[in-house]
C-alpha positions as CSV (number, residue, x, y, z in Angstrom):
1,M,-21.4,-12.5,-59.3
2,S,-19.2,-14.6,-57.1
3,G,-16.8,-13.7,-54.4
4,I,-16.7,-13.0,-50.7
5,R,-19.7,-11.1,-49.3
6,A,-20.6,-9.7,-45.8
7,V,-24.3,-10.4,-45.1
8,F,-26.7,-9.4,-42.4
9,A,-30.0,-10.9,-41.4
10,L,-32.4,-11.4,-38.5
11,D,-32.1,-14.6,-36.5
12,G,-35.0,-16.5,-35.0
13,G,-34.9,-14.3,-31.9
14,G,-35.3,-11.0,-33.9
15,R,-31.6,-10.0,-33.4
16,W,-29.3,-9.0,-36.2
17,R,-26.6,-11.4,-37.1
18,S,-23.6,-10.9,-39.5
19,G,-21.4,-13.2,-41.3
20,V,-19.4,-13.9,-44.4
21,V,-20.5,-16.0,-47.4
22,D,-18.2,-17.4,-50.1
23,D,-20.3,-17.6,-53.3
24,A,-18.0,-20.3,-54.5
25,V,-19.3,-22.7,-51.8
26,A,-22.7,-21.1,-50.9
27,P,-25.9,-22.8,-52.2
28,S,-27.7,-21.2,-55.1
29,R,-31.2,-19.6,-54.7
30,A,-32.7,-22.7,-56.3
31,E,-30.9,-24.9,-53.9
32,R,-31.9,-22.8,-50.9
33,Q,-35.6,-22.8,-52.0
34,G,-35.4,-26.6,-52.3
35,K,-34.3,-26.9,-48.7
36,R,-36.8,-27.6,-46.0
37,G,-36.7,-27.5,-42.2
38,R,-33.5,-26.5,-40.4
39,D,-31.5,-26.3,-43.6
40,A,-33.7,-23.5,-44.9
41,H,-32.6,-21.1,-42.1
42,P,-29.4,-19.5,-41.2
43,S,-27.2,-21.7,-39.1
44,R,-27.8,-21.3,-35.3
45,T,-24.6,-23.2,-34.5
46,T,-22.0,-20.9,-35.9
47,G,-23.0,-17.7,-34.2
48,G,-23.7,-15.8,-37.4
49,I,-25.5,-16.0,-40.6
50,G,-24.6,-18.4,-43.3
51,W,-25.7,-21.8,-44.6
52,R,-24.6,-25.1,-43.0
53,H,-21.5,-24.9,-45.1
54,R,-18.6,-23.9,-42.9
55,V,-16.8,-20.8,-44.2
56,G,-13.1,-21.7,-44.7
57,S,-9.9,-19.7,-44.2
58,V,-10.4,-18.3,-47.7
59,A,-13.5,-16.6,-46.6
60,L,-11.8,-15.2,-43.5
61,K,-8.9,-13.8,-45.6
62,G,-11.5,-12.3,-47.9
63,M,-13.2,-10.6,-45.0
64,I,-10.0,-9.1,-43.9
65,A,-9.2,-7.9,-47.4
66,M,-12.7,-6.4,-47.6
67,V,-12.3,-4.5,-44.3
68,A,-9.0,-3.1,-45.5
69,A,-10.6,-2.1,-48.8
70,M,-13.3,-0.2,-47.0
71,G,-10.7,2.1,-45.6
72,V,-10.7,1.0,-41.9
73,P,-7.5,2.6,-40.5
74,R,-4.8,0.5,-39.0
75,I,-4.6,1.1,-35.2
76,D,-1.1,2.1,-34.1
77,P,0.2,0.3,-31.0
78,A,1.1,3.6,-29.4
79,D,-2.5,4.7,-29.7
80,Q,-3.6,1.5,-28.0
81,L,-1.2,2.0,-25.1
82,D,-2.4,5.6,-24.7
83,A,-6.1,4.5,-24.7
84,I,-5.8,2.3,-21.7
85,G,-5.5,5.3,-19.3
86,Q,-2.6,3.9,-17.3
87,A,1.1,4.9,-17.4
88,V,3.0,2.6,-19.6
89,I,6.8,2.9,-19.6
90,T,9.3,0.8,-21.5
91,T,13.0,0.8,-20.7
92,D,16.0,-1.1,-22.0
93,V,17.7,-3.7,-19.8
94,Q,19.7,-1.0,-18.1
95,G,16.6,1.0,-17.2
96,V,16.9,3.8,-19.8
97,V,13.5,4.9,-21.0
98,V,12.6,4.1,-24.6
99,Y,8.8,4.6,-24.5
100,W,6.7,6.8,-22.3
101,N,3.0,7.2,-23.1
102,H,0.8,10.2,-22.4
103,A,-0.7,8.7,-19.3
104,A,2.8,8.5,-17.9
105,Q,3.2,12.2,-18.5
106,D,-0.1,12.9,-16.7
107,L,1.0,10.7,-13.7
108,Y,4.6,11.7,-13.4
109,G,4.8,15.2,-15.0
110,W,7.6,14.4,-17.5
111,T,6.8,14.7,-21.2
112,P,7.8,11.8,-23.5
113,D,10.6,13.9,-25.0
114,E,11.9,14.7,-21.5
115,A,11.8,11.2,-20.3
116,T,13.1,9.3,-23.3
117,G,16.8,8.5,-23.0
118,R,16.9,9.0,-19.2
119,N,17.1,6.3,-16.5
120,I,13.8,5.5,-14.9
121,A,15.3,5.5,-11.4
122,V,16.3,9.2,-11.8
123,L,12.8,10.2,-13.1
124,T,10.4,8.4,-10.8
125,V,12.2,6.7,-7.8
126,P,12.6,8.8,-4.6
127,E,15.7,8.4,-2.5
128,V,14.0,6.3,0.1
129,A,13.0,3.7,-2.5
130,Q,16.2,3.4,-4.5
131,D,17.4,0.1,-2.9
132,T,13.9,-1.5,-3.4
133,A,13.8,-0.3,-7.0
134,A,17.2,-1.9,-7.7
135,D,16.0,-5.2,-6.2
136,I,12.8,-5.1,-8.4
137,M,14.8,-4.4,-11.5
138,A,17.2,-7.2,-10.6
139,A,14.3,-9.7,-10.1
140,V,12.8,-8.7,-13.5
141,R,16.1,-9.2,-15.2
142,D,16.2,-12.7,-13.7
143,G,12.8,-13.4,-15.3
144,I,10.6,-12.7,-12.3
145,P,7.7,-10.3,-12.9
146,W,6.9,-7.9,-10.1
147,S,3.7,-6.3,-9.0
148,G,2.9,-4.3,-5.9
149,G,2.7,-0.9,-4.2
150,F,5.7,1.3,-4.5
151,P,6.4,5.0,-3.6
152,V,7.2,7.1,-6.6
153,R,8.1,10.7,-7.3
154,R,6.7,13.3,-9.7
155,K,8.7,15.8,-11.7
156,D,7.9,18.5,-9.1
157,G,9.4,16.3,-6.4
158,S,6.1,15.3,-4.7
159,R,5.7,11.6,-3.8
160,F,2.7,9.3,-4.1
161,P,1.9,5.6,-3.8
162,A,1.7,3.8,-7.1
163,L,0.5,0.3,-8.0
164,V,3.3,-1.0,-10.3
165,T,3.6,-4.1,-12.5
166,D,6.9,-4.7,-14.2
167,A,7.8,-7.6,-16.6
168,G,10.5,-8.4,-19.0
169,I,10.3,-8.2,-22.8
170,Y,12.0,-11.1,-24.6
171,R,13.1,-11.7,-28.1
172,D,14.2,-15.2,-29.1
173,G,14.6,-16.0,-25.4
174,T,16.8,-13.0,-24.7
175,L,15.7,-10.1,-22.4
176,V,15.7,-6.9,-24.5
177,G,13.7,-4.6,-22.3
178,I,11.3,-4.1,-19.4
179,I,7.8,-2.8,-19.5
180,G,6.0,-1.3,-16.5
181,V,2.4,-0.3,-16.0
182,S,1.6,2.0,-13.1
183,T,-1.4,3.8,-11.6
184,N,-1.9,6.0,-8.6
185,L,-2.7,3.6,-5.8
186,G,-4.2,6.4,-3.8
187,T,-6.8,7.0,-6.5
188,A,-7.8,3.4,-6.4
189,L,-7.9,3.0,-2.6
190,R,-9.1,6.5,-1.5
191,P,-12.8,5.9,-2.3
192,L,-12.6,2.7,-0.2
193,L,-10.7,4.1,2.8
194,E,-11.2,7.8,3.0
195,R,-14.6,7.6,4.7
196,S,-13.3,5.3,7.4
197,T,-12.8,6.8,10.8
198,D,-9.9,4.3,11.2
199,A,-6.4,5.2,10.0
200,A,-5.5,2.8,7.2
201,V,-2.1,2.0,5.7
202,V,-1.2,-0.5,3.0
203,M,2.1,-2.3,3.5
204,R,4.2,-4.6,1.5
205,S,5.1,-8.0,3.0
206,D,8.3,-6.3,4.5
207,A,6.1,-3.8,6.4
208,V,7.1,-0.8,4.1
209,I,4.2,1.6,3.8
210,T,2.9,2.1,0.2
211,Y,-0.3,4.0,1.0
212,A,-1.7,6.0,3.9
213,S,-5.3,7.2,4.3
214,P,-6.2,10.8,5.3
215,A,-7.2,9.6,8.8
216,V,-3.5,8.8,9.7
217,R,-2.8,12.5,10.0
218,Q,-6.0,13.2,11.9
219,L,-5.5,10.4,14.5
220,F,-1.7,10.2,14.8
221,G,-0.3,13.3,13.1
222,W,1.6,11.3,10.5
223,R,2.1,13.1,7.2
224,E,1.5,10.9,4.2
225,E,4.6,12.1,2.3
226,E,6.8,11.3,5.3
227,I,5.7,7.8,6.0
228,I,5.2,6.4,2.5
229,G,8.3,4.4,1.6
230,Q,9.2,4.0,5.3
231,S,8.7,0.9,7.5
232,I,5.8,1.0,9.9
233,V,8.2,-0.4,12.5
234,Q,9.7,3.0,13.0
235,L,6.3,4.3,14.2
236,L,5.9,1.7,16.9
237,H,7.1,1.6,20.5
238,P,10.4,-0.4,20.7
239,E,8.9,-2.9,23.1
240,D,6.0,-3.6,20.7
241,R,8.0,-4.1,17.5
242,P,8.7,-7.9,18.0
243,A,5.0,-8.5,18.5
244,L,4.2,-6.8,15.2
245,G,6.8,-8.9,13.4
246,R,5.2,-12.1,14.8
247,F,1.7,-10.8,13.9
248,L,2.7,-9.9,10.4
249,E,4.2,-13.4,9.8
250,K,1.0,-15.0,10.9
251,I,-1.1,-12.7,8.6
252,L,1.1,-13.7,5.6
253,A,1.0,-17.4,6.4
254,Q,-2.7,-17.5,7.3
255,P,-4.7,-14.8,5.4
256,A,-7.9,-15.6,7.5
257,A,-9.3,-13.0,10.0
258,H,-7.3,-12.5,13.2
259,P,-8.0,-10.6,16.4
260,P,-6.5,-7.1,16.4
261,L,-3.2,-6.5,18.0
262,E,-2.7,-3.9,20.8
263,L,0.4,-1.9,20.5
264,R,1.8,1.6,21.1
265,V,2.3,4.0,18.2
266,R,3.9,7.4,17.9
267,R,1.6,10.3,18.3
268,G,3.4,13.5,18.3
269,D,6.0,13.4,21.0
270,E,4.1,10.7,23.0
271,W,3.0,7.1,22.6
272,A,-0.6,6.2,22.2
273,W,-2.2,2.8,22.5
274,A,-3.9,1.6,19.3
275,E,-5.6,-1.5,17.9
276,A,-4.1,-2.9,14.6
277,A,-6.3,-5.1,12.4
278,M,-4.6,-6.5,9.3
279,T,-5.9,-8.1,6.1
280,N,-3.8,-9.9,3.6
281,L,-4.6,-8.6,0.2
282,L,-1.3,-9.3,-1.5
283,D,-3.2,-11.2,-4.2
284,D,-5.7,-8.5,-4.8
285,P,-4.9,-6.9,-8.2
286,V,-5.8,-3.4,-6.9
287,V,-4.3,-3.4,-3.4
288,R,-1.3,-5.8,-3.7
289,G,-0.5,-5.4,0.0
290,V,-1.4,-5.9,3.6
291,V,-4.1,-3.4,4.8
292,C,-3.6,-2.3,8.4
293,N,-6.5,-0.5,10.0
294,L,-5.4,1.5,13.1
295,R,-7.7,3.0,15.7
296,L,-7.0,4.5,19.0
297,N,-7.6,2.2,22.0
298,P,-9.2,4.5,24.7
299,R,-9.7,1.5,27.0
300,R,-6.0,0.6,27.1
301,T,-5.0,4.3,27.2
302,A,-7.3,4.9,30.2
303,Q,-5.9,1.7,31.9
304,E,-2.3,2.9,31.4
305,E,-3.2,6.4,32.7
306,A,-4.8,4.8,35.8
307,E,-1.8,2.6,36.4
308,N,0.5,5.7,36.1
309,R,-1.5,7.6,38.5
310,A,-1.5,4.7,41.0
311,Q,2.2,4.4,40.6
312,Q,2.7,8.1,41.2
313,L,0.5,8.0,44.3
314,Q,2.4,5.0,45.6
315,T,5.7,6.7,45.0
316,A,4.5,9.8,46.8
317,L,3.2,7.7,49.7
318,D,6.5,5.8,50.0
319,S,8.4,9.1,50.0
320,R,6.1,10.5,52.7
321,V,6.7,7.4,54.9
322,I,10.5,7.8,54.6
323,I,10.3,11.5,55.4
324,E,8.1,10.9,58.5
325,Q,10.4,8.2,59.7
326,A,13.4,10.5,59.3
327,K,11.6,13.3,61.2
328,G,10.9,10.9,64.1
329,F,14.6,9.8,64.1
330,L,15.9,13.4,64.2
331,A,13.3,14.5,66.9
332,G,14.4,11.6,69.1
333,R,18.1,12.1,68.5
334,D,18.3,15.8,68.9
335,G,15.3,16.4,71.3
336,I,13.4,18.6,68.9
337,S,9.9,18.8,67.6
338,P,8.8,16.9,64.5
339,E,8.2,20.3,62.8
340,A,11.7,21.4,63.6
341,A,13.1,18.1,62.4
342,F,11.3,18.6,59.0
343,E,12.7,22.1,58.7
344,R,16.2,20.7,59.3
345,L,15.7,18.1,56.6
346,R,14.4,20.7,54.1
347,H,17.2,23.2,54.9
348,H,19.8,20.5,54.4
349,A,18.2,19.3,51.2
350,R,18.3,22.8,49.7
351,A,21.8,23.4,50.7
352,Q,23.0,20.2,49.1
353,H,20.7,20.5,46.1
354,L,19.0,17.2,47.0
355,A,15.5,15.9,47.3
356,I,14.1,15.8,50.8
357,R,13.3,12.1,50.2
358,D,17.0,11.4,49.5
359,V,18.2,13.2,52.6
360,A,15.6,11.4,54.7
361,R,16.8,8.0,53.3
362,R,20.4,8.8,54.2
363,V,19.3,9.7,57.8
364,L,17.6,6.4,58.1
365,D,20.7,4.6,56.8
366,S,22.5,6.0,59.9
367,D,24.5,8.6,58.0
368,A,25.3,11.1,60.7
369,L,26.5,13.6,58.2
370,A,23.3,13.4,56.2
371,C,21.6,15.9,58.4
372,P,23.9,17.0,61.3
373,A,22.6,18.5,64.5
374,D,22.8,22.3,64.8
């Protein structure tokens, strides 16, 4: 009997190998028995069983036909997209959803029936990210794929950081749609960052935050849902913002390790000194951003507190010197005791709603009306 056959046999290493034999070209049993040496064994150069004859395209087509005849089901593309476990969304050129897999439903909360026919920006893009989303769509329409961290919104209104990859779908050179694959960036990064005592944020190259670790709230009081999609610049002391800009430019241009930057960040209603260490992971397929590790800087905080105390002490000392000089001036001018001179300064300050220091300074500036004699 001739035809295309699938055959299985053990190779020289004791492992099962499979292949396809075309009886029209395969040697007969007599021919095989007449072979000696290497030719008497299955070929070790083709990766499967078969004689040294190469199986042609006819054999391959026969194998496909045989598999089909065995009842192997055809795999639907939609089933394949569901199996990858990531949200896959396809829109037309205007951003209207035409495909929404079950992983997208799990991630965003909208069912395929609810999402299909609606604009993707309405379904998943929060207000703070609308401009950025429009820029991304414009780039993709211009033939530039985009991948990176991006704040998105669920059906219930909650926000989370997503790692998104968008690319155009073309037919005969014409853009006909846009496909996007997204996953929860927090799910990918949290196992790496949640155990760290440092606060960690992931930023795009424009300093917009796409992920924040749990420690940011513990150390600085920042709520994740409030800072994702916002620029980290808004969390810095105005005097330190230019330094961060220069530091970020250096990180982007030279991804090597750099010494941490000292800066002041918002902590409640106050400013706290922190160290910022940045790592450029824009090319990392999981992160797609710049990781910024923040930790409080107790040394710099203690130094600033000591400087503030010293300044306060110096101010108090300067005020005391001015008051003592004014007391001496009044005592000499009016022939009274230093204690009486101080009481006169204090009485006049209360009557005029002024600080004693200010009244004393006026007395020393030869203002006769600053503290007139009784």
